[in-house]
N, C-alpha and C positions, 0 to 999 in steps of 0.2 A: 292653539296652533303649535306651540313648542312640543306639547305632549304627542300630538299627531306626527310631527317630524321625527321625534325620538322613536316612536313605535315603528315607523316606516324604516328607519335606519336599522333598528333591531331585527325586523323581519327580513330585510334585504341581506343582512349579515347571516341570519339563519339559513336562508335559501342558498347563499354562496357556500356556506359550510356543508349543507346537505348535498349540493351539487358536486362539490369537490369529493365528498365521500362516495357518491354514486358514479362518479366519472371514471370508471375503470375501463381498460381497453376492451372493446367488443369487436366481433367479426365485422367486416365491411358489409354494408347493406347492399344487396344485389336486387336489381329490378324494382318492383313496387312493394317490397317488404316494408311493413310499418316500422317506424323508429320508436323506441321507448324513451327518447330524450325529452326533457322538459326544457324548451328553448324560450328564453325571454329576451327578445331582440330590443324591445322598448317597453315602457310601462303604460303606454296609452291604451293598450288592449288588455291590461292586466285586471283580472277579477280576483277578489278574495273575500272570504266570509269567515266569521268566527262562529263555530258551532258551540252554542252554550250547553252547559250540563243539564242533565235531566234532574228531576227533584230528588232522586235517590243517590246521585253522584255529584254532589255540589262542588267538589274540588276539581272535577275534570273539565277540560276545554280542548278544543281542536280548531285548527285553522286550515282552511282549504284554499288553494291558490291555483289558478289556471289562466291561460290566455283565452281571449274571446274566440269562440268557434273552435277551440282546441278539443281534442279527444284525450289529451294527457293532462293530468293534474298532480299536484303534490299536496300531501296532507301531513300536518305536524300535530301531534297530540301531547298533552301534558296533564299530569295529575290523575292518570288513570289508575284505578285500583287493580290489584293482581287478579288474574282469572284462575279458576279452579282447573285442575288437570282435565284434559279432554275438551277444553273450551278455548275459544280464541275471539279476538275482536274482529269485527267485519264492517267494512264500509259499504253502505247502500246509497244509491241515488234513486229518487222516486219522483213520479209525476202522476197525479190522479191515483189510479189503483195499480200502476205499473211499478216494478222494482227492477233495478239493475245492480248487479254485484260489481263493486269497485275493487275488491280484494281483501285479504287478511292483513291486519295491522298487528305488528309485534311491538310490545313496549318493554323497556328495561325495568330494573328493580325500582327505579325512581318514578315509574309511570310515564316515561317519555318515549316517543317513537315517531317514526316518519314512514310514509308510504308514497312511492311514486306509482301511479296507476294509469292504465291506458284502457279506454272503453271504445265501443264500436261507433259511437256518434258523439257530436259535440256536447260538452258538459253544459253549455248554455241552454240546451233543450230540456234539461231536468229542472225540477222545482225545489226539491229538498235534498239534503244529505243527512245521513244519520249513521252512527256507529253503534252496533249492537253486539251482544255476546252470543256467539253461535257455537254449535258443536264443531270440533276441529275437522271433521270429515265433510262439513258443508251443510247448507240448508237452501231451500228454494225461495224463501222469503224471510224478511227480518223477524226476529223474535221480539217479544215484549220487553226484553232486558236492554233498554236503550240507555247508552252512556251519554252521548251528546246528540243533538238534533238541531238543524238550522235551515233556514230558507236561503236558497241560492240567489 
């Protein structure tokens, strides 16, 4: 129980840190334009999952967090190996044979990075999340170079 509480405090601290870094002044939202803000009003609807490493990348891990029925999520990655020139990390959400792009993830020299993403439908409607290595100019579906993969 103590370990669970400690990890919760750690992740809430990380979210506060990432939120502070991402909280830059933005133009006022007019009309029905979507917001890219990750709002955590309470923890009762909070969902999070650890995306464990693939067999080829045993040191990598990622944590995905979102509000229930939200279209906005935040991803924190650690232990990611460097990518070769012309390639990037990419977040995919999947269900059955469908794939949805969540965006590109950039990591620092220590293999750590964060991604605030916004998709067209609630994250709860997707079954799996994975991060793959993709060409920097994009791809239509996930490659076989999976870094982390986990059930939502």
